[in-house]
C-alpha positions as CSV (number, residue, x, y, z in Angstrom):
1,M,-26.5,-31.2,-22.9
2,S,-29.3,-29.3,-21.2
3,V,-29.6,-25.6,-21.0
4,F,-28.8,-25.6,-17.2
5,W,-25.5,-27.4,-17.8
6,Q,-24.7,-25.0,-20.7
7,S,-25.3,-22.1,-18.4
8,V,-23.1,-23.5,-15.7
9,L,-20.2,-24.2,-18.2
10,A,-20.7,-20.6,-19.6
11,V,-20.4,-19.2,-16.1
12,F,-17.1,-21.2,-15.5
13,A,-15.7,-20.1,-18.8
14,A,-16.5,-16.4,-18.1
15,V,-14.8,-16.5,-14.6
16,G,-11.8,-18.3,-16.1
17,F,-11.6,-15.6,-18.9
18,Y,-11.8,-12.8,-16.3
19,A,-9.1,-14.4,-14.2
20,L,-6.9,-14.6,-17.2
21,L,-7.4,-11.0,-18.2
22,H,-6.9,-9.8,-14.5
23,T,-3.5,-11.7,-14.2
24,V,-2.3,-10.2,-17.5
25,Y,-3.3,-6.8,-16.4
26,E,-1.5,-7.3,-13.1
27,L,1.7,-8.5,-14.8
28,V,1.9,-5.8,-17.5
29,C,0.2,-2.7,-16.3
30,A,0.3,-2.7,-12.5
31,R,3.9,-3.8,-12.1
32,M,5.2,-1.3,-14.7
33,L,3.3,1.5,-12.9
34,R,4.9,0.4,-9.5
35,M,8.4,0.2,-10.8
36,H,8.4,3.4,-12.8
37,G,6.0,5.7,-11.0
38,A,6.8,8.0,-8.2
39,A,4.5,8.3,-5.2
40,E,4.7,10.3,-1.9
41,L,2.8,9.9,1.2
42,T,2.7,12.6,3.9
43,L,1.5,11.6,7.4
44,Y,0.6,14.2,10.1
45,G,0.4,13.2,13.6
46,D,1.8,13.4,17.2
47,G,5.0,11.4,17.4
48,C,4.3,10.3,21.0
49,D,0.9,9.0,20.0
50,P,0.5,5.2,19.5
51,A,-1.9,6.0,16.5
52,S,1.1,7.5,14.7
53,E,3.0,4.4,15.2
54,Q,0.2,2.4,13.5
55,L,0.1,4.9,10.7
56,I,3.8,4.5,10.1
57,R,3.5,0.8,10.2
58,V,0.6,0.6,7.7
59,A,2.5,3.1,5.3
60,L,5.6,0.8,5.5
61,R,3.5,-2.3,4.7
62,V,2.0,-0.3,1.8
63,R,5.5,0.5,0.4
64,R,6.8,-2.9,1.0
65,Q,3.9,-4.7,-0.8
66,Y,2.6,-2.2,-3.4
67,L,4.8,0.8,-4.0
68,P,8.5,0.0,-3.4
69,G,9.4,3.6,-4.6
70,L,7.1,5.2,-2.2
71,S,8.7,8.2,-0.1
72,I,7.0,8.7,3.3
73,T,7.2,12.0,5.1
74,F,5.9,12.3,8.7
75,V,5.1,15.7,9.9
76,E,5.1,16.2,13.7
77,I,2.1,18.4,14.8
78,G,2.3,17.6,18.5
79,N,4.6,19.1,21.1
80,G,7.2,16.2,20.7
81,Q,7.6,15.8,24.5
82,G,8.0,12.2,25.9
83,Q,9.0,9.2,24.0
84,N,8.7,10.0,20.4
85,I,8.1,6.8,18.7
86,A,7.6,8.3,15.2
87,K,11.0,10.0,15.2
88,H,12.7,6.8,16.3
89,M,10.9,4.7,13.6
90,A,11.6,7.4,10.9
91,S,15.3,7.3,11.6
92,R,15.4,3.4,11.1
93,R,13.1,3.0,8.2
94,D,14.1,5.6,5.6
95,I,11.2,8.0,6.5
96,M,11.6,11.9,6.3
97,Y,10.7,13.2,9.6
98,L,9.7,17.0,10.0
99,E,9.2,18.9,13.1
């Protein structure tokens, strides 16, 4: 077998070994941290601003995918006049809403 093919085979072996180690790490360490760790996220924004709705949606996605025990707090820094999207979403999605 030539040196070129030995090098190609070594690269594939290294990539496979890395993938195996990464999978083991994900199964053992990362999942245990997610299940037993406590995390808290505080969001500041104007509840009537559509950007606040986007922040809440992203935070909910993070909680669903990565940190199931994440507690989310939304702090209202606007005047709260008008249709308050953040307050409505917080009441439905287990988010603490502070005015």
